C-alpha positions, 0 to 999 in steps of 0.5 A: 770158690764163691766170689763177691765182686764190685765193678767200678767204672764211670762208663755205664756200658763197661760196668754193665758188660763186666757185671754181666760177664762175671754174673754169668760165671759159676760161683761169682756174684756182682754185689755192687756197682759204682760210677766214681771213686766216692761211690765205690768207697761207700758201696764197698763199705756196705756190701763187703766184696771179695774183689773190686774191679777199679777204673783209674780215671773217674770223676769226683774221686779217682780210682787211686784215691778210692783204692787208698781209702778202701784199703785203709778202711780196716775192713775184715777181710780186706777186699782185693783191688784189681785196677782196670787200666791201659798202658797210657795211664802213666803215673797212676799205675805205679801209684795204684800199686803203692796204694795196695792194688793187687794187680792190673787188668787191661780193659781190652782183655778177653772175657776168659782173662777177666774171669781168671784175673778175678779168681786169681787175685781173690785166691791171692796165689800169684801176680795177675799177668806177671809180664804185664805187671813187670813191664809196668813196674819197670817203666814207672820205677825207671822214670820216677826212681823213687827213693826208698830206704831198705826196710830193716826186716830185709836183713832178716831174710835167709839167703834162699828167701832173698833169692825167692824175693828177687824172683818174685820181683822179676814177676815169676810165678811159683812154678817158674821160681821152683824150676829156676831154683830147683826146689819144690813148688810147695817149698816156694809157696812157703818161702813166699809166705814167710817173705811177705810176713817178715816184710809186712807186705800184703801180697806179691804185688807189693813184693814186686814194688819193694824189689824195684824200689830197693834195687834188688832188681833193675828195670829191664833185668 
């Protein structure tokens, strides 16, 4: 799978390090870099990458607003945004999910984790680091308690699709969902695809956010 990436971070050393690591991988090309969110929006519009590694705290325009603008630009296909973060980023993380980010990558992640994360979000197969994502989402939903009306489309889910959505919101992978519900993994993938389509969700990360927001799952469960 050929992957075109853009690396966004206000620290030159981090940009250079991530770019060098990704460029050394077979089938991965770093097609642009940016030192702030505003520059990221311009670069992404110009080079049309598959994935953007997005820092959160940057001058001029932060990563949250840059993510919103990139995903609202109507690029076809729309790039995946992988948020570079630490556990002390507070409100930004949950807001980045709401803005459409496809997952998280901790800045102290190993090189192998970084490469796998990029390939995972580009493939759109599953959440990046489900346990990390679940922990973050649980924390921010618990502290913010966002009030969200249950979308009418949730009522259109079959009982099995609702079960699968709960599992997705818990951060389970397709393999784990298949084992828990005693169904084939391919069947799980089909259910997830139908759930995203019925609910108008971009990816599994948005399904996790929705699951917590409407109370299908609760923090700590």
